[in-house]
C-alpha positions, -999 to +999 in steps of 0.1 A: -003-431+245-002-404+214-030-379+217-046-374+180-075-352+194-078-312+196-070-295+227-058-262+237-026-248+228-012-241+263-017-279+271+005-283+240+032-261+252+029-277+288+038-305+268+068-293+255+081-275+285+070-304+310+086-284+339+075-251+335+046-241+352+011-233+338+008-195+343+042-194+332+034-206+300+006-188+298+023-153+302+046-169+272+015-168+250-003-138+262+030-119+256+033-137+218+066-155+223+046-189+209+047-192+173+024-216+152+042-222+115+053-191+121+025-176+134+022-158+171-011-169+187-020-148+218-052-176+229-040-201+256-071-218+250-073-221+212-081-258+203-061-271+177-046-306+165-011-315+179+015-287+165+043-309+165+074-292+156+058-262+142+050-255+177+080-229+187+087-208+217+107-176+205+135-159+231+125-129+250+135-102+228+130-124+193+090-122+195+079-118+157+038-105+153+026-123+114-007-110+125-024-126+094-043-104+074-031-072+097-038-052+128-060-021+119-038-001+141-052+035+125-079+041+103-049+043+073-022+020+091-026-019+091+003-034+104+012-069+085+045-079+102+065-067+128+095-081+144+133-068+160+144-059+129+119-050+105+085-037+098+059-041+073+026-020+067-004-014+041-008+024+042-040+040+033-043+070+008-038+102+017-011+095+042+026+101+042+047+070+042+076+091+066+076+121+079+085+150+059+094+188+071+061+201+065+042+172+079+049+151+112+019+126+107+031+096+087+026+058+088+062+058+104+050+077+131+019+064+135+036+032+139+060+041+161+036+058+185+019+023+184+051+005+193+061+032+223+024+023+238+011+057+229-014+048+205-040+022+207-051-001+183-086+012+167-097-021+172-108-028+208-102-066+203-066-059+196-065-033+228-057-058+254-028-071+233+005-063+247+039-061+228+066-076+240+089-051+261+118-052+238+095-035+212+095-003+230+132+002+222+128-004+188+138+027+161+120+024+132+139+039+102+129+046+064+137+024+034+115+034+006+082+052+008+050+054-012+036+085-028+009+105+000-019+094-025-006+059-034-018+033-011-004-006-003+027-025+014+057-008+024+084-018+046+106+000+076+138-012+096+137-014+131+172-010+134+204+009+115+220-023+107+186-036+090+181-007+075+217-013+058+207-045+045+176-037+030+183-006+015+213-028+000+186-048-018+167-019-032+198-010-047+210-043-062+173-050-069+166-079-051+133-063-032+105-072-049+076-049-056+041-052-075+018-027-084-019-028-095-033+007-111-057+016-134-049+038-165-070+053-194-066+040-228-051+004-241-015-010-241+000-018-272+010-051-265-004-073-232+031-072-215+065-055-219+087-035-204+093+004-200+127+017-200+131+061-198+157+082-189+144+104-159+153+135-146+130+151-114+125+188-114+143+215-093+117+218-072+114+179-071+079+180-073+075+164-107+098+141-137+102+145-169+115+121-192+142+127-215+152+113-251+181+094-238+214+096-213+221+128-197+235+142-169+215+145-139+192+116-154+185+082-145+170+051-157+137+038-147+131+002-158+089-008-153+076-045-163+041-043-170+015-066-178-023-058-184-044-077-162-081-066-177-090-041-199-133-026-189-149-010-221-164+022-214-187+048-238-202+015-258-168+004-265-153+035-277-131+040-245-109+019-222-099+016-187-070-009-183-059-027-151-023-029-149+006-053-126+037-033-127+072-047-114+094-020-106+128-026-114+145+006-104+123+030-077+128+070-089+097+092-074+070+089-095+084+065-120+053+040-127+030+073-131+051+093-155+063+060-174+028+047-178+015+084-190+043+088-216+035+050-226-003+066-237-018+050-202-023+075-178-032+065-141-071+076-135-068+100-111-035+112-116-037+153-113+001+153-120+007+135-151-031+133-163-038+168-158-067+164-182-083+129-169-113+118-188-122+094-158-128+112-125-110+097-099-098+113-065-063+100-067-043+083-087-054+050-092-025+031-078-017+002-054+017-015-041+000-050-041+030-068-030+064-067-018+089-099-016+126-096+007+151-114+022+149-109+060+174-088+067+182-104+100+181-140+087+199-147+057+184-167+030+147-162+041+124-149+017+092-134+032+063-118+012+034-100+017-001-088+001-020-056+007-059-056-003-071-028-020-083+000+001-123+007+000-120+034-026-101+011-052-125-018-041-157+003-051-142+016-086-134-017-100-168-028-090-185+000-112-159-010-139-172-046-134-203-039-134-208-018-168-223+013-145-197+042-155-207+062-186-177+075-196-192+114-208-222+116-182-200+104-148-169+105-156-152+128-180-147+159-161-137+180-192-172+176-207-188+184-176-167+217-173-178+227-212-213+218-202-210+239-167-196+264-191-220+262-215-248+265-188-232+297-172-230+315-207-266+303-216-279+321-185-257+353-187-271+355-224-304+352-212-301+382-182-282+401-211-313+401-233-334+410-204-315+437-197-317+449-233-358+445-232-362+465-202-340+491-215-362+493-249-394+495-230-379+519-205 
């Protein structure tokens, strides 16, 4: 007789492995070795219809964690995927991606602490979920990175061989990376391609665009598409929401190319030094990452990262039409008004001093 009604995951697992003791099958589930449709499920008594072939038992050292919308292991790091070859996270703004000489705290170091058991997830519901023992020995290695104040999705390798294969995907442009940005101004065309020659400054803090090929310069290619336009100041000004796909991946590539195209990013203090719209960081978010799994040739995987709170709020304000271009977001006008106020006060003080001197 075939069962068709819902039953606990543990029931279906025992049906697939009838010679396995119930206690051991339960341990497999709690250890993260059981997947349904590729997703790890750690609740032995979760009700579900017969998963049939979608129910899989991973090897002791081959479990994969794909926690849906992610595990918030830190206020600025959400884990999107983890296996013995690859880690994918959604990084919040203000945190560097990988350790640097002057800053040891990074998304990579936070995830390494979590894997090693030195960091408990901020979500209490996750604190009791143990990682497979094999994960404790993983060596996280950088593959690419996001700027400190750029949020979004990026990946790390979990062993040297995986890193080599992932870096090769970057070089061959097989890895797909898409960003969402908010920029001041309106694009000339609804979509297009930016091709520029970039040269990094000697201190490696800024890019500059050169008129053509030059010693030390590298070609940068970015595909852009206008997703939406927000009218400000009674239609006199525009903030554009852009979707950007990297073909190459140079430092500050999107930021310098957007500024060069007349679309400086909102909040970019480096390439938009006199912003009209005030925002605490560059309004840039790595939304999508797509790659071939380094240990499973031919298996394409894709992740998307949700907007952090600051960008969600910013877009809601734009869409609600509550922004006053000059009053709330024109920093230069605000500074000018502040200067005029100071000048007026000084003039009043000076006149009072002169009047007092005459009276005296």
